[in-house]
C-alpha positions as CSV (number, residue, x, y, z in Angstrom):
1,X,6.6,17.2,-3.6
2,X,6.9,20.7,-4.5
3,X,7.2,21.6,-8.2
4,X,8.9,24.5,-9.5
5,X,6.5,26.3,-11.9
6,X,9.4,26.6,-14.4
7,X,10.7,23.0,-14.1
8,X,8.4,21.4,-16.5
9,X,9.6,23.8,-19.2
10,X,13.3,23.3,-18.1
11,X,12.9,19.4,-18.2
12,X,11.3,19.5,-21.7
13,X,14.0,21.9,-23.0
14,X,16.8,19.7,-21.6
15,X,15.2,16.9,-23.6
16,X,15.9,19.0,-26.8
17,X,12.7,17.9,-28.6
18,X,13.4,16.9,-32.2
19,X,12.6,18.9,-35.2
20,X,9.9,17.1,-37.2
21,X,11.3,18.1,-40.4
22,X,15.0,16.7,-39.8
23,X,16.6,13.8,-41.6
24,X,19.2,13.5,-39.1
25,X,17.0,11.0,-37.0
26,X,15.5,7.8,-37.9
27,X,11.8,7.2,-37.2
28,X,12.7,4.9,-34.0
29,X,15.1,7.6,-32.6
30,X,12.5,10.3,-33.3
31,X,9.7,8.5,-31.6
32,X,12.1,7.9,-28.6
33,X,12.9,11.5,-28.0
34,X,9.3,12.4,-28.2
35,X,8.2,9.5,-26.1
36,X,10.7,10.6,-23.1
37,X,9.1,14.1,-23.3
38,X,5.6,12.8,-23.1
39,X,6.7,11.0,-20.1
40,X,8.0,14.1,-18.4
41,X,4.6,15.7,-19.1
42,X,2.9,12.8,-17.7
43,X,4.8,13.0,-14.3
44,X,4.0,16.7,-13.9
45,X,0.6,16.2,-14.6
46,X,0.4,13.4,-11.9
47,X,1.9,15.8,-9.4
48,X,-0.5,18.6,-10.3
49,X,-3.5,16.1,-10.0
50,X,-2.4,14.7,-6.5
51,X,-2.0,18.3,-5.2
52,X,-5.5,19.3,-6.6
53,X,-7.1,16.4,-4.8
54,X,-5.3,17.6,-1.6
55,X,-6.7,21.0,-1.9
56,X,-10.1,19.7,-2.8
57,X,-9.9,17.3,0.2
58,X,-9.0,20.2,2.5
59,X,-12.1,22.1,1.2
60,X,-14.3,19.2,1.7
61,X,-13.2,18.3,5.2
62,X,-13.3,22.0,6.4
63,X,-17.1,21.9,5.5
64,X,-17.5,18.6,7.5
65,X,-15.7,20.0,10.4
66,X,-18.1,23.1,10.5
67,X,-21.1,20.8,10.2
68,X,-22.4,22.1,6.9
69,X,-24.8,20.0,5.4
70,X,-24.5,18.2,1.9
71,X,-21.0,20.0,1.5
72,X,-22.7,23.3,0.4
73,X,-19.5,25.6,0.3
74,X,-17.6,22.7,-1.3
75,X,-20.1,22.2,-4.1
76,X,-20.3,25.8,-4.7
77,X,-16.5,25.9,-5.1
78,X,-16.8,23.4,-7.5
79,X,-19.6,24.9,-9.6
80,X,-17.6,28.2,-9.6
81,X,-14.7,26.3,-11.3
82,X,-16.6,24.0,-13.5
83,X,-15.6,20.8,-11.7
84,X,-18.0,18.0,-11.6
85,X,-18.5,16.2,-8.3
86,X,-17.3,12.7,-9.7
87,X,-14.2,14.5,-11.1
88,X,-13.4,16.2,-7.7
89,X,-13.7,12.8,-5.7
90,X,-11.6,11.1,-8.4
91,X,-8.9,13.6,-7.6
92,X,-9.4,13.2,-3.8
93,X,-9.1,9.4,-4.4
94,X,-5.9,10.2,-6.1
95,X,-4.7,12.1,-3.4
96,X,-5.7,9.5,-0.8
97,X,-3.9,6.9,-2.8
98,X,-0.7,8.9,-2.9
99,X,-0.7,9.5,0.8
100,X,-1.3,5.8,1.5
101,X,1.8,4.9,-0.9
102,X,4.1,7.3,0.7
103,X,3.3,6.6,4.4
104,X,2.2,3.1,4.3
105,X,3.9,1.8,1.1
106,X,7.4,3.4,2.0
107,X,7.7,5.5,-1.2
108,X,10.0,8.3,-1.1
109,X,7.8,11.4,-2.1
110,X,10.5,12.5,-4.3
111,X,10.1,9.3,-6.3
112,X,6.7,9.9,-7.3
113,X,8.4,11.4,-10.4
114,X,9.3,7.8,-11.4
115,X,5.8,7.0,-12.1
116,X,3.7,7.7,-15.2
117,X,0.3,8.9,-14.1
118,X,-1.4,5.4,-15.2
119,X,1.3,3.4,-13.4
120,X,0.8,5.4,-10.4
121,X,-3.2,4.6,-10.4
122,X,-2.4,1.1,-11.0
123,X,0.1,0.8,-8.2
124,X,-2.5,2.4,-5.8
125,X,-5.1,-0.4,-6.8
126,X,-2.5,-3.2,-6.7
127,X,-1.9,-5.7,-3.8
128,X,0.3,-4.5,-0.9
129,X,2.9,-7.1,-1.7
130,X,3.0,-5.7,-5.4
131,X,3.0,-2.0,-4.1
132,X,6.1,-2.7,-2.1
133,X,7.9,-4.3,-5.0
134,X,7.0,-1.0,-7.1
135,X,7.9,1.4,-4.6
136,X,11.2,-0.1,-4.0
137,X,12.0,-0.2,-7.8
138,X,10.7,3.5,-7.8
139,X,12.9,4.4,-4.6
140,X,16.0,3.1,-6.5
141,X,15.3,5.4,-9.5
142,X,13.6,2.9,-11.8
143,X,11.0,4.3,-14.3
144,X,7.7,2.8,-13.5
145,X,5.3,2.1,-16.3
146,X,1.6,0.8,-16.1
147,X,2.8,-2.5,-18.1
148,X,5.5,-3.2,-15.4
149,X,3.0,-2.6,-12.7
150,X,0.5,-5.0,-14.5
151,X,3.0,-7.6,-15.0
152,X,4.0,-7.6,-11.3
153,X,0.4,-7.6,-10.3
154,X,-0.4,-10.7,-12.8
155,X,2.6,-12.5,-11.4
156,X,1.8,-12.1,-7.8
157,X,-2.0,-13.1,-8.7
158,X,-1.0,-16.1,-10.4
159,X,1.3,-17.5,-7.9
160,X,-0.5,-16.6,-4.8
161,X,-4.2,-17.0,-5.3
162,X,-6.0,-19.8,-3.3
163,X,-8.6,-20.0,-6.0
164,X,-6.1,-22.0,-8.3
165,X,-5.5,-25.7,-7.9
166,X,-1.8,-26.4,-6.6
167,X,-0.9,-28.1,-9.6
168,X,-1.6,-24.7,-11.7
169,X,0.3,-22.5,-9.1
170,X,3.3,-24.9,-9.3
171,X,3.5,-24.8,-13.0
172,X,2.8,-21.1,-12.9
173,X,5.9,-20.7,-10.6
174,X,7.9,-22.9,-12.9
175,X,7.2,-20.5,-15.8
176,X,5.5,-23.3,-17.7
177,X,2.2,-21.4,-17.5
178,X,2.3,-17.7,-18.3
179,X,1.2,-15.4,-15.7
180,X,-0.7,-13.2,-18.1
181,X,-2.9,-16.2,-19.0
182,X,-3.2,-17.3,-15.3
183,X,-4.2,-14.0,-13.9
184,X,-7.5,-13.6,-15.9
185,X,-8.6,-17.1,-14.7
186,X,-8.1,-15.9,-11.0
187,X,-10.3,-12.8,-11.8
188,X,-13.0,-14.8,-13.5
189,X,-13.0,-17.5,-10.8
190,X,-13.6,-15.0,-8.0
191,X,-16.8,-14.0,-9.6
192,X,-18.4,-17.4,-9.1
193,X,-19.9,-19.2,-6.0
194,X,-17.8,-21.5,-4.1
195,X,-19.5,-24.8,-5.6
196,X,-18.8,-23.5,-9.2
197,X,-15.3,-22.6,-8.3
198,X,-14.5,-26.0,-6.7
199,X,-16.0,-27.7,-10.0
200,X,-13.6,-25.8,-12.2
201,X,-10.7,-26.2,-10.0
202,X,-11.0,-30.0,-10.2
203,X,-11.2,-29.9,-13.8
204,X,-7.9,-27.7,-14.0
205,X,-6.2,-30.0,-11.4
206,X,-7.0,-33.0,-13.7
207,X,-5.4,-30.9,-16.8
208,X,-3.3,-28.1,-15.7
209,X,-2.3,-27.3,-19.4
210,X,-2.3,-23.8,-21.2
211,X,-5.3,-24.5,-23.4
212,X,-7.1,-25.8,-20.4
213,X,-6.6,-22.8,-18.5
214,X,-7.8,-20.6,-21.4
215,X,-10.7,-22.7,-21.8
216,X,-11.8,-22.9,-18.1
217,X,-11.3,-18.9,-18.1
218,X,-13.8,-18.5,-20.8
219,X,-16.2,-21.0,-19.1
220,X,-15.9,-19.1,-15.8
221,X,-16.3,-15.8,-17.7
222,X,-19.6,-16.9,-19.3
223,X,-20.9,-18.6,-16.3
224,X,-20.5,-15.2,-14.2
225,X,-21.9,-13.3,-17.1
226,X,-24.9,-15.5,-17.0
227,X,-25.4,-15.4,-13.4
228,X,-25.0,-11.5,-13.2
229,X,-27.5,-10.9,-16.0
230,X,-30.0,-13.5,-14.6
231,X,-30.0,-11.7,-11.3
232,X,-30.7,-8.4,-12.9
233,X,-33.7,-9.6,-14.9
234,X,-37.0,-9.1,-13.4
235,X,-38.4,-11.5,-16.0
236,X,-36.5,-14.5,-14.5
237,X,-37.3,-13.5,-11.1
238,X,-41.2,-13.8,-12.1
239,X,-40.7,-17.3,-13.6
240,X,-38.0,-18.6,-11.4
241,X,-36.3,-21.3,-13.5
242,X,-33.5,-23.2,-12.3
243,X,-30.6,-21.4,-13.5
244,X,-28.0,-23.8,-12.2
245,X,-29.4,-26.6,-14.3
246,X,-29.9,-24.4,-17.3
247,X,-26.4,-23.5,-17.2
248,X,-25.2,-26.8,-16.9
249,X,-27.1,-27.9,-19.9
250,X,-25.7,-25.0,-21.8
251,X,-22.2,-26.2,-20.7
252,X,-22.7,-29.6,-21.9
253,X,-23.9,-28.3,-25.2
254,X,-20.8,-25.9,-25.5
255,X,-23.3,-22.6,-25.8
256,X,-22.5,-20.8,-22.4
257,X,-21.5,-17.7,-24.3
258,X,-24.6,-17.7,-26.4
259,X,-26.7,-17.9,-23.2
260,X,-24.7,-15.2,-21.6
261,X,-25.2,-13.1,-24.7
262,X,-29.1,-13.6,-24.7
263,X,-29.5,-12.7,-21.3
264,X,-27.4,-9.6,-21.8
265,X,-29.7,-8.6,-24.5
266,X,-32.9,-9.5,-22.6
267,X,-31.6,-7.2,-19.9
268,X,-31.4,-4.4,-22.3
269,X,-34.9,-4.9,-23.6
270,X,-36.2,-4.8,-20.0
271,X,-34.3,-1.7,-19.5
272,X,-35.6,-0.2,-22.6
273,X,-39.2,-1.2,-21.8
274,X,-38.9,0.4,-18.4
275,X,-37.4,3.5,-19.8
276,X,-40.2,3.6,-22.5
277,X,-43.2,3.2,-20.0
278,X,-41.8,6.2,-18.1
279,X,-41.4,8.3,-21.2
280,X,-44.8,7.2,-22.6
281,X,-46.6,7.9,-19.2
282,X,-45.0,11.6,-19.2
283,X,-45.7,12.1,-22.9
284,X,-49.5,11.2,-22.3
285,X,-49.8,13.7,-19.3
286,X,-48.1,16.5,-21.3
287,X,-50.3,15.7,-24.3
288,X,-53.3,16.1,-22.6
289,X,-52.4,18.9,-20.7
290,X,-51.4,20.8,-24.0
291,X,-54.4,19.7,-25.8
292,X,-56.7,21.1,-22.9
293,X,-54.8,24.2,-22.9
294,X,-54.9,24.8,-26.6
295,X,-57.9,26.5,-28.0
296,X,-60.1,26.3,-31.2
297,X,-57.8,28.8,-33.0
298,X,-54.7,26.6,-32.8
299,X,-55.1,24.6,-36.0
300,X,-51.8,23.8,-36.7
301,X,-50.9,22.8,-33.0
302,X,-53.7,20.7,-32.8
303,X,-52.5,18.8,-36.1
304,X,-49.0,18.3,-34.5
305,X,-50.7,16.7,-31.4
306,X,-52.9,14.7,-33.5
307,X,-49.6,13.3,-35.3
308,X,-48.2,12.4,-31.9
309,X,-51.2,10.4,-30.8
310,X,-49.7,7.2,-32.2
311,X,-47.0,7.6,-29.6
312,X,-49.0,9.0,-26.8
313,X,-51.9,6.5,-27.1
314,X,-52.4,2.9,-26.3
315,X,-51.2,0.8,-28.1
316,X,-48.2,2.7,-29.2
317,X,-47.4,2.7,-33.0
318,X,-43.9,3.4,-34.1
319,X,-42.3,3.5,-37.5
320,X,-38.7,2.2,-37.3
321,X,-37.8,3.1,-41.0
322,X,-36.5,1.1,-43.9
323,X,-33.6,-1.5,-42.8
324,X,-31.0,-2.5,-45.4
325,X,-33.3,-1.7,-48.5
326,X,-36.4,-3.5,-47.1
327,X,-39.7,-2.1,-46.5
328,X,-40.6,0.5,-43.7
329,X,-41.1,-1.4,-40.4
330,X,-44.0,-0.6,-38.1
331,X,-44.0,-1.7,-34.3
332,X,-47.0,-1.7,-32.2
333,X,-46.7,-2.0,-28.5
334,X,-49.5,-2.4,-25.9
335,X,-48.9,-1.2,-22.3
336,X,-51.2,-2.6,-19.7
337,X,-51.3,-2.7,-15.9
338,X,-50.9,0.0,-13.6
């Protein structure tokens, strides 16, 4: 999969980029020309990043082979080139995906050029059966787009998932139910416990219609969001309410989405409070240290520290400013406990 350094320029030149001031092309024709050129750039960008990932993988593996702790030379190499660790491992993952698709997925290395970068990444994440379909199309010279990969992945998911009742699978295979609607349902059902999955499957089996699929998808999404948020809330761990019964009541009232939103904001409040406590403690320590280190000749510095006492003391007093033309708001927060 070597790339001639001048081949990108040659490829773009062969496409004959249109003159933006010409009237000889319609707007549609002009955009078709530039889209083709953009696709060429994406393909070469993909090859470049794959090879960069392979280079980074060699550097990392050499450090491991020599028993170097915590990737010392590897991290030093990244710092010298202003490459973040996350970016480096993202490129290594791309290289690993490329190798998997070529060796295990029967993709001709020369046919990597038939993928856009986003399509290649989507293929690497797809199910093996979808990868095989995409690789076959690429090997035959077909241009692979992210939209095409997503469509194939949706189709495979919608007709093969055992999370769906047989009635929905049959109607999807018969193209009565669109795969782009059924695939999100599978994703959301997969986030739920088996008992709740079975309850929603029975509901779908009784009414395997398009509107029912959309409604159950939304219900499953809300239920999963409620559970994820509830598990992350320390407040609920302390009081231990019956989450299943609460969700059942919310579902009966058709307010599951509202409950999920409430819990999401509750989690944000908890996280903000935790951050506030850490910052308040640090501010108090620094405030006391500077007050003790400053002498009697630091009048203005002392005045500044006195002004900050509303934030470093307990309770904390915060002015939030005027909101929507209303008067200035003041918030008082008391921190207790160790």
